[in-house]
C-alpha positions in Angstrom: 94.4 -52.9 71.2 97.4 -50.8 70.8 99.6 -53.4 72.4 98.2 -56.1 70.1 99.0 -53.9 67.1 102.6 -53.5 68.3 103.0 -57.3 68.7 101.7 -57.8 65.2 104.1 -55.2 63.7 107.0 -56.9 65.5 106.0 -60.3 64.2 105.7 -59.0 60.6 109.0 -57.2 61.0 110.7 -60.3 62.3 109.3 -62.3 59.3 110.6 -59.7 56.8 114.0 -59.8 58.5 114.2 -63.6 58.3 113.2 -63.6 54.6 115.8 -60.9 53.9 118.6 -62.8 55.8 117.6 -66.1 54.2 118.3 -64.4 50.8 121.6 -63.0 52.0 120.5 -59.4 51.7 121.4 -56.5 53.9 118.9 -53.8 55.0 120.5 -51.5 52.4 120.1 -54.1 49.7 116.4 -54.6 50.5 115.9 -50.8 50.7 117.6 -50.3 47.3 115.5 -53.1 45.6 112.3 -51.9 47.2 113.1 -48.2 46.6 112.8 -47.3 50.3 115.3 -45.9 52.8 117.4 -48.3 54.8 116.2 -46.6 58.0 112.6 -47.5 56.9 113.6 -51.1 56.5 115.1 -51.1 59.9 112.1 -49.5 61.5 109.7 -52.0 59.8 111.9 -54.9 60.9 111.8 -53.6 64.5 108.0 -53.2 64.4 108.3 -49.4 64.9 107.0 -48.1 61.6 103.4 -47.6 60.3 103.9 -49.0 56.8 101.8 -48.5 53.7 100.4 -51.3 51.5 102.6 -50.1 48.7 105.7 -50.4 50.8 104.9 -54.0 51.8 104.2 -54.9 48.1 107.6 -53.4 47.2 109.3 -55.3 49.9 107.7 -58.6 48.8 108.8 -57.9 45.2 112.3 -57.1 46.3 112.4 -60.3 48.3 111.0 -62.2 45.3 108.2 -63.7 47.4 104.5 -63.6 47.5 103.0 -60.6 49.4 101.2 -62.9 51.8 104.5 -64.6 52.8 105.3 -61.4 54.8 102.3 -62.1 57.1 102.8 -65.8 57.8 103.5 -66.4 61.5 106.9 -67.9 62.3 107.5 -70.9 64.6 106.1 -70.3 68.1 103.5 -67.8 67.0 
């Protein structure tokens, strides 16, 4: 189960990274807009952070996207 959780976190992190890059934002930009530390953004994108719902809502708002877009699988998933 833990391995599956890690894979899911990595997939969500990769999705956030893609959305961020598609918008031409740096991790620092996203952190600033979401009011979170750049290191937190990095750890989320790498799938190494246990995030809170409020954090994900803030990220979605900063990316100007629907909250559920963060959880859509990418191609090949």
